[in-house]
C-alpha positions as CSV (number, residue, x, y, z in Angstrom):
1,X,-24.5,-21.5,17.3
2,X,-22.1,-19.6,15.6
3,X,-18.7,-20.7,15.5
4,X,-16.5,-18.1,17.0
5,X,-12.6,-18.3,17.2
6,X,-10.8,-17.0,20.1
7,X,-7.9,-16.2,19.1
8,X,-6.7,-12.1,19.0
9,X,-4.3,-10.9,16.6
10,X,-7.4,-2.3,10.3
11,X,-8.6,0.8,7.7
12,X,-11.6,2.0,8.0
13,X,-14.3,1.6,10.8
14,X,-17.6,0.8,9.5
15,X,-20.7,2.0,12.0
16,X,-24.3,0.1,11.1
17,X,-26.8,1.3,14.0
18,X,-29.9,-1.2,14.4
19,X,-32.2,1.2,15.8
20,X,-29.7,2.1,19.0
21,X,-27.4,-0.6,17.7
22,X,-24.2,-0.1,16.1
23,X,-21.9,-1.9,13.4
24,X,-18.1,-1.4,13.2
25,X,-16.7,-2.5,10.3
26,X,-13.1,-2.4,9.2
27,X,-12.1,-4.1,6.0
28,X,-9.3,-4.1,3.8
29,X,-9.1,-7.4,1.5
30,X,-11.6,-9.6,-0.3
31,X,-11.8,-12.6,-2.0
32,X,-14.2,-14.3,-4.3
33,X,-16.6,-16.6,-6.3
34,X,-15.8,-19.3,-8.6
35,X,-18.0,-20.1,-11.5
36,X,-18.9,-23.4,-12.5
37,X,-19.3,-24.4,-16.4
38,X,-22.0,-25.6,-18.2
39,X,-20.5,-28.9,-20.2
40,X,-17.3,-30.4,-20.8
41,X,-15.4,-28.9,-23.9
42,X,-11.9,-29.3,-25.0
43,X,-9.1,-28.4,-22.0
44,X,-8.0,-25.8,-24.7
45,X,-11.0,-24.0,-24.9
46,X,-11.7,-24.3,-21.0
47,X,-8.0,-22.8,-20.6
48,X,-8.9,-19.7,-23.0
49,X,-12.4,-19.3,-21.4
50,X,-10.5,-19.5,-17.9
51,X,-8.2,-16.8,-19.1
52,X,-10.5,-14.5,-20.3
53,X,-12.8,-14.8,-17.4
54,X,-9.7,-13.8,-15.5
55,X,-8.8,-10.8,-17.9
56,X,-12.4,-9.7,-17.8
57,X,-12.7,-10.1,-13.9
58,X,-9.5,-7.9,-13.3
59,X,-10.3,-5.2,-15.3
60,X,-13.7,-4.9,-14.0
61,X,-12.1,-5.1,-10.5
62,X,-9.0,-2.1,-11.6
63,X,-11.9,0.0,-13.0
64,X,-13.7,0.3,-10.1
65,X,-10.9,0.5,-7.7
66,X,-9.2,2.8,-10.0
67,X,-12.4,5.0,-10.7
68,X,-13.2,5.4,-6.7
69,X,-9.7,6.9,-6.2
70,X,-9.8,9.2,-8.7
71,X,-13.1,10.4,-7.2
72,X,-12.3,10.1,-3.6
73,X,-9.2,12.1,-4.4
74,X,-11.1,15.3,-5.9
75,X,-13.0,15.6,-2.9
76,X,-10.4,15.7,-0.6
77,X,-8.4,19.2,0.1
78,X,-6.0,20.3,-2.8
79,X,-4.2,22.2,-0.2
80,X,-3.6,19.2,2.2
81,X,-1.4,16.2,2.8
82,X,-3.4,13.4,1.7
83,X,-2.8,9.5,1.7
84,X,-5.3,6.8,1.6
85,X,-6.3,3.2,0.2
86,X,-8.9,2.6,-2.6
87,X,-7.8,-1.0,-2.5
88,X,-8.8,-0.9,0.9
89,X,-12.4,1.2,1.4
90,X,-13.5,-1.0,-2.0
91,X,-13.1,-4.4,-0.4
92,X,-14.7,-3.0,2.8
93,X,-17.3,-1.7,0.4
94,X,-17.1,-4.8,-1.2
95,X,-18.0,-7.0,1.8
96,X,-20.6,-4.7,3.0
97,X,-22.1,-5.8,-0.3
98,X,-22.3,-9.0,0.5
99,X,-25.0,-8.2,3.2
100,X,-27.2,-5.6,1.4
101,X,-30.2,-5.7,-0.9
102,X,-32.4,-3.9,-3.0
103,X,-31.8,-0.1,-3.5
104,X,-28.6,-0.3,-0.9
105,X,-26.9,-3.1,-3.1
106,X,-27.6,-1.1,-6.6
107,X,-25.8,2.0,-4.7
108,X,-22.9,-0.1,-3.2
109,X,-22.0,-1.8,-7.0
110,X,-23.1,1.5,-9.1
111,X,-20.5,3.5,-6.9
112,X,-17.8,0.2,-7.2
113,X,-18.1,-0.6,-10.9
114,X,-19.5,-4.0,-10.2
115,X,-21.8,-5.8,-13.1
116,X,-21.1,-9.3,-11.6
117,X,-20.6,-9.4,-7.8
118,X,-19.4,-13.1,-8.7
119,X,-17.0,-12.0,-10.8
120,X,-15.7,-9.3,-8.8
121,X,-15.3,-11.1,-5.7
122,X,-13.3,-13.8,-8.0
123,X,-10.9,-11.2,-8.7
124,X,-10.9,-9.9,-5.1
125,X,-9.7,-13.4,-3.9
126,X,-7.4,-13.8,-6.8
127,X,-5.7,-11.0,-5.2
128,X,-5.8,-11.8,-1.8
129,X,-4.1,-15.2,-3.0
130,X,-1.3,-13.5,-4.6
131,X,2.0,-14.8,-4.1
132,X,4.8,-12.5,-2.6
133,X,8.6,-12.1,-2.2
134,X,10.5,-11.5,0.9
135,X,11.4,-8.1,-0.6
136,X,8.1,-7.0,-1.6
137,X,4.5,-7.8,-0.2
138,X,1.3,-7.2,0.7
139,X,-0.4,-8.7,3.8
140,X,-4.1,-8.1,4.8
141,X,-6.5,-9.7,7.8
142,X,-9.9,-9.5,8.3
143,X,-11.7,-10.4,11.0
144,X,-15.5,-10.4,12.2
145,X,-16.5,-10.0,15.7
146,X,-20.0,-10.1,17.4
147,X,-21.9,-8.7,20.3
148,X,-21.8,-11.5,23.0
149,X,-26.0,-12.7,22.7
150,X,-27.1,-10.4,20.2
151,X,-29.9,-11.6,17.5
152,X,-29.2,-12.2,14.0
153,X,-31.0,-12.5,11.0
154,X,-32.0,-16.4,10.7
155,X,-29.5,-16.7,7.9
156,X,-27.1,-14.8,8.8
157,X,-24.0,-17.7,8.5
158,X,-25.4,-18.4,5.0
159,X,-26.0,-15.4,3.8
160,X,-23.1,-12.9,5.4
161,X,-20.3,-15.2,7.6
162,X,-20.0,-17.6,5.4
163,X,-19.2,-16.3,2.1
164,X,-17.3,-13.6,4.9
165,X,-15.2,-16.4,5.8
166,X,-15.0,-18.0,2.2
167,X,-13.9,-14.8,0.0
168,X,-12.4,-12.3,2.9
169,X,-11.0,-15.2,4.8
170,X,-12.5,-13.4,8.0
171,X,-11.7,-14.5,11.4
172,X,-15.0,-14.4,13.6
173,X,-14.5,-13.5,17.3
174,X,-17.5,-13.0,20.4
175,X,-16.6,-9.7,22.1
176,X,-18.9,-7.8,25.0
177,X,-18.7,-4.3,23.7
178,X,-21.4,-2.9,25.9
179,X,-20.9,-5.0,29.4
180,X,-17.0,-4.8,29.1
181,X,-16.2,-2.2,26.0
182,X,-12.6,-1.4,27.6
183,X,-11.5,-5.2,27.4
184,X,-13.3,-5.0,23.8
185,X,-11.2,-2.1,23.1
186,X,-8.3,-3.3,23.8
187,X,-8.4,-6.7,21.9
188,X,-9.2,-5.0,18.5
189,X,-6.6,-2.1,19.3
190,X,-4.3,-5.5,20.0
191,X,-5.7,-7.2,16.9
192,X,-4.8,-4.1,14.8
193,X,-1.4,-3.5,16.1
194,X,0.2,-6.8,15.0
195,X,-1.6,-6.9,11.7
196,X,-0.2,-3.5,10.7
197,X,3.5,-4.5,11.9
198,X,3.2,-2.1,14.7
199,X,2.1,1.1,12.4
200,X,-1.4,1.6,13.3
201,X,-1.2,0.9,17.3
202,X,-4.4,2.2,18.0
203,X,-7.6,2.7,16.2
204,X,-10.4,2.7,18.4
205,X,-10.3,5.0,21.4
206,X,-14.0,4.8,22.6
207,X,-16.9,2.3,21.7
208,X,-19.9,4.2,19.9
209,X,-23.1,3.6,22.0
210,X,-24.8,0.0,21.6
211,X,-22.1,-1.4,19.7
212,X,-23.4,-4.6,18.4
213,X,-20.2,-5.7,15.6
214,X,-17.5,-4.7,14.2
215,X,-15.7,-5.9,10.6
216,X,-11.8,-5.3,11.0
217,X,-9.7,-5.2,8.5
218,X,-5.7,-4.6,8.6
219,X,-3.3,-4.2,4.9
220,X,0.0,-4.0,5.4
221,X,2.6,-3.3,3.0
222,X,6.5,-3.5,2.5
223,X,8.4,-2.8,-0.5
224,X,12.3,-2.4,-1.0
225,X,13.5,-0.6,-3.8
226,X,14.9,-2.3,-6.8
227,X,17.7,0.2,-6.4
228,X,18.2,1.3,-2.8
229,X,19.1,5.2,-2.7
230,X,22.2,5.6,-0.8
231,X,22.1,7.1,2.6
232,X,25.5,9.1,2.3
233,X,23.5,11.1,-0.7
234,X,20.9,12.0,1.9
235,X,21.2,15.7,2.8
236,X,19.0,18.7,3.5
237,X,17.1,20.6,0.7
238,X,14.6,23.2,0.9
239,X,10.9,21.6,0.2
240,X,8.8,24.3,-1.7
241,X,5.3,23.3,0.1
242,X,1.9,24.7,0.3
243,X,2.3,26.4,3.8
244,X,6.1,27.5,3.1
245,X,9.7,26.9,2.6
246,X,10.8,23.7,5.0
247,X,13.9,22.5,5.0
248,X,14.3,18.4,4.9
249,X,16.2,15.6,4.1
250,X,16.0,14.9,0.6
251,X,17.0,11.1,-1.1
252,X,19.5,11.1,-4.2
253,X,20.0,8.8,-7.1
254,X,22.4,10.2,-10.4
255,X,22.7,8.5,-13.2
256,X,20.2,5.2,-13.0
257,X,17.2,4.5,-15.5
258,X,13.6,4.5,-14.7
259,X,10.7,4.9,-16.8
260,X,10.5,8.4,-17.4
261,X,7.2,10.6,-19.5
262,X,6.3,14.3,-19.9
263,X,3.0,14.8,-20.6
264,X,-0.1,16.7,-19.4
265,X,2.0,19.7,-18.1
266,X,3.6,16.9,-15.9
267,X,6.8,14.7,-15.4
268,X,6.6,11.3,-14.1
269,X,8.7,8.1,-13.0
270,X,7.8,5.1,-11.9
271,X,10.5,3.7,-8.9
272,X,10.1,-0.3,-9.0
273,X,10.0,-1.9,-6.0
274,X,12.2,-5.4,-5.8
275,X,11.3,-8.7,-7.1
276,X,7.3,-7.7,-7.7
277,X,5.0,-5.8,-10.3
278,X,4.6,-2.8,-7.7
279,X,5.9,0.7,-8.1
280,X,5.9,4.3,-6.9
281,X,4.7,6.8,-9.4
282,X,5.3,10.0,-9.1
283,X,4.1,13.4,-10.5
284,X,5.6,16.9,-10.1
285,X,4.8,19.7,-12.4
286,X,6.7,20.4,-16.1
287,X,7.0,23.8,-15.1
288,X,10.0,25.4,-13.3
289,X,9.0,26.4,-9.3
290,X,6.2,29.5,-9.1
291,X,4.5,27.8,-12.3
292,X,1.3,25.7,-12.6
293,X,0.1,24.0,-9.5
294,X,0.5,19.8,-9.6
295,X,-3.0,19.7,-8.0
296,X,-4.8,22.2,-10.9
297,X,-2.5,20.3,-13.4
298,X,-4.5,16.9,-12.2
299,X,-7.5,18.4,-12.1
300,X,-7.8,19.5,-15.5
301,X,-8.1,15.6,-16.3
302,X,-10.6,13.5,-16.6
303,X,-10.3,9.6,-15.2
304,X,-9.8,8.3,-18.8
305,X,-7.2,10.8,-19.0
306,X,-5.4,9.9,-15.3
307,X,-5.6,6.3,-16.4
308,X,-3.5,6.8,-19.7
309,X,-1.4,9.2,-17.6
310,X,-0.4,6.1,-15.4
311,X,-0.5,3.6,-18.5
312,X,1.8,5.6,-20.2
313,X,4.6,5.4,-17.4
314,X,3.9,1.2,-17.6
315,X,4.9,1.7,-21.8
316,X,7.8,4.4,-21.6
317,X,11.2,3.4,-22.4
318,X,13.7,3.7,-19.5
319,X,15.6,7.2,-19.8
320,X,18.9,7.8,-18.1
321,X,17.5,10.2,-14.7
322,X,20.9,12.1,-13.9
323,X,19.4,13.8,-10.9
324,X,16.7,12.1,-8.8
325,X,15.7,13.7,-5.5
326,X,12.4,12.6,-3.6
327,X,12.2,13.2,0.1
328,X,12.7,11.2,2.6
329,X,9.1,11.2,5.1
330,X,6.4,9.5,6.9
331,X,3.0,10.6,7.2
332,X,-0.3,9.2,8.7
333,X,-3.9,10.6,7.7
334,X,-7.5,10.1,8.6
335,X,-9.8,11.4,6.3
336,X,-12.4,13.2,7.9
337,X,-16.3,13.5,7.1
338,X,-15.5,10.2,5.1
339,X,-19.7,9.4,5.4
340,X,-20.5,12.7,4.0
341,X,-18.0,12.3,1.4
342,X,-19.5,8.7,0.3
343,X,-22.8,9.9,0.4
344,X,-22.3,13.1,-2.0
345,X,-20.2,9.6,-4.2
346,X,-23.3,8.5,-4.3
347,X,-24.1,6.0,-1.4
348,X,-27.3,7.4,-0.1
349,X,-29.2,4.5,1.3
350,X,-27.0,2.7,3.3
351,X,-26.6,5.7,5.7
352,X,-30.5,5.4,6.0
353,X,-33.0,4.1,8.4
354,X,-34.5,2.4,5.2
355,X,-31.4,0.4,4.6
356,X,-31.5,-2.9,3.9
357,X,-28.6,-5.1,5.8
358,X,-31.6,-7.7,6.4
359,X,-29.1,-10.4,5.7
360,X,-27.3,-9.2,8.9
361,X,-30.1,-8.3,11.2
362,X,-33.0,-6.0,10.5
363,X,-33.1,-2.3,10.9
364,X,-29.3,-1.6,10.4
365,X,-27.9,1.1,8.6
366,X,-24.7,2.5,8.5
367,X,-23.7,5.3,10.5
368,X,-19.9,6.5,10.6
369,X,-17.0,5.5,8.3
370,X,-13.8,6.0,9.2
371,X,-10.4,5.4,7.2
372,X,-6.7,5.9,8.4
373,X,-3.2,5.2,6.8
374,X,0.6,5.6,7.6
375,X,3.4,5.4,5.2
376,X,7.3,6.0,5.7
377,X,9.4,6.4,2.5
378,X,13.1,5.8,3.2
379,X,16.3,5.2,1.4
380,X,15.4,1.2,1.6
381,X,11.9,1.8,0.2
382,X,8.6,1.8,1.5
383,X,6.2,0.6,4.4
384,X,2.7,1.8,4.5
385,X,-0.5,0.4,6.6
386,X,-4.1,1.2,6.4
387,X,-7.3,0.8,8.3
388,X,-10.6,1.4,7.1
389,X,-13.7,1.8,9.3
390,X,-16.8,0.2,7.9
391,X,-13.0,5.9,-2.1
392,X,-5.9,8.5,-22.4
393,X,-7.3,10.8,-24.6
394,X,-5.8,14.5,-25.3
395,X,-2.7,14.7,-23.9
396,X,0.3,14.9,-25.9
397,X,3.6,13.5,-25.3
398,X,6.8,15.9,-25.0
399,X,10.2,15.4,-26.4
400,X,12.8,14.2,-24.5
401,X,15.4,16.5,-22.7
402,X,18.6,16.0,-21.9
403,X,19.6,16.0,-19.2
404,X,16.8,14.5,-17.4
405,X,16.1,16.0,-13.8
406,X,13.4,14.6,-11.6
407,X,12.9,16.6,-8.4
408,X,9.9,16.3,-6.0
409,X,10.8,19.2,-3.9
410,X,7.3,21.1,-4.3
411,X,4.1,19.7,-4.0
412,X,3.4,15.8,-5.8
413,X,1.0,13.0,-6.4
414,X,2.0,9.5,-6.3
415,X,0.6,6.7,-6.2
416,X,1.5,2.8,-5.3
417,X,0.1,0.6,-8.0
418,X,0.0,-2.9,-9.1
419,X,1.1,-3.0,-12.6
420,X,0.6,-6.5,-13.3
421,X,-3.5,-5.5,-12.5
422,X,-3.1,-2.3,-12.9
423,X,-4.6,-1.4,-9.5
424,X,-3.9,1.2,-7.3
425,X,-3.3,0.0,-3.9
426,X,-2.4,3.4,-2.0
427,X,-2.8,7.3,-3.3
428,X,-1.2,10.3,-1.7
429,X,-0.3,14.1,-2.3
430,X,2.5,15.6,-0.6
431,X,1.6,19.3,0.0
432,X,3.8,20.3,2.5
433,X,6.6,18.4,5.1
434,X,7.4,18.9,8.5
């Protein structure tokens, strides 16, 4: 008998069919597998080896997640708003990978940049267990929902459910997707709402035919600015969007110090969140309004150059910003056609009837992938949530100009990044505002 929890408490959905049966997966953060030593070396040697291994694991995770972010971003409509969590999507695919085999597993690991699943999972687990402050934090939750009475692989507990619980902290529930879909939908949406602090109250409006399993994930981020914006300084100004000019609320600061760079035709700024390594990095064109478009500038860079651009803000000196202007906004996004995008990125076998998920059940394959995310930016900080139902060389620095003005009053690209790990948690583009 499977041990199933009765508690009820998402950034994507994952649907996997079993010849008429459907597997919906919504996942966000993962966990890991620890290694064992072969002998008993000196304590200092053990410490060095542990630190080196942890650094290699962290770098593999960062490189995989960030590469995925750039590849997915490049396949989204350049004229529209964008907001998604590459970390959540990669975590979802990592959890799926626990149940994969043969060519299906190979494609997943190639896309994610996994050379050692144990090390990758160890890095995921370490991040999942990060200790945060009351001012800035990232909360995640995962759960597995099984169809009552369904037949599963003989070793599903050892091969999939137990690793999911150990490494992804997944809770296990039963639901009657087929006999009482209305109740199942209500429970799933209630769980999602509670675990995104109400930001994403509904993930599922209806269940696909013959749903048999769902993996739910919720990730919730909240960060207070290290230097809050003064509400009295917020007033309407023009945002020069791709769809025309709009009068919107713009937040202002004057004379504060931030890491600032001018490079690759862009100027960038890193705005830190209080008591944490998390920052929001924003990039706008260096040229005056009507000059080069931010999307064209970013598209001209390869992954290594994009990574170098982000990293340059970590190493940049803080400069006095005479005038900082960014919009106050709320944005909710769902990536359309994500399944086709992932197929274009290299995941083919998982969506075919020949997919190998035999550790879970025979004849399973992914039939749909959804991702939903929401962000709120105001004078105090940022709130963001995501649900996944299952993505420098050549840049010369420019001399400092005085005074330094940074106005995000036209389309801009931004990321929320953990500077301790280098991993991109959220990535977006504001092309227009309502």
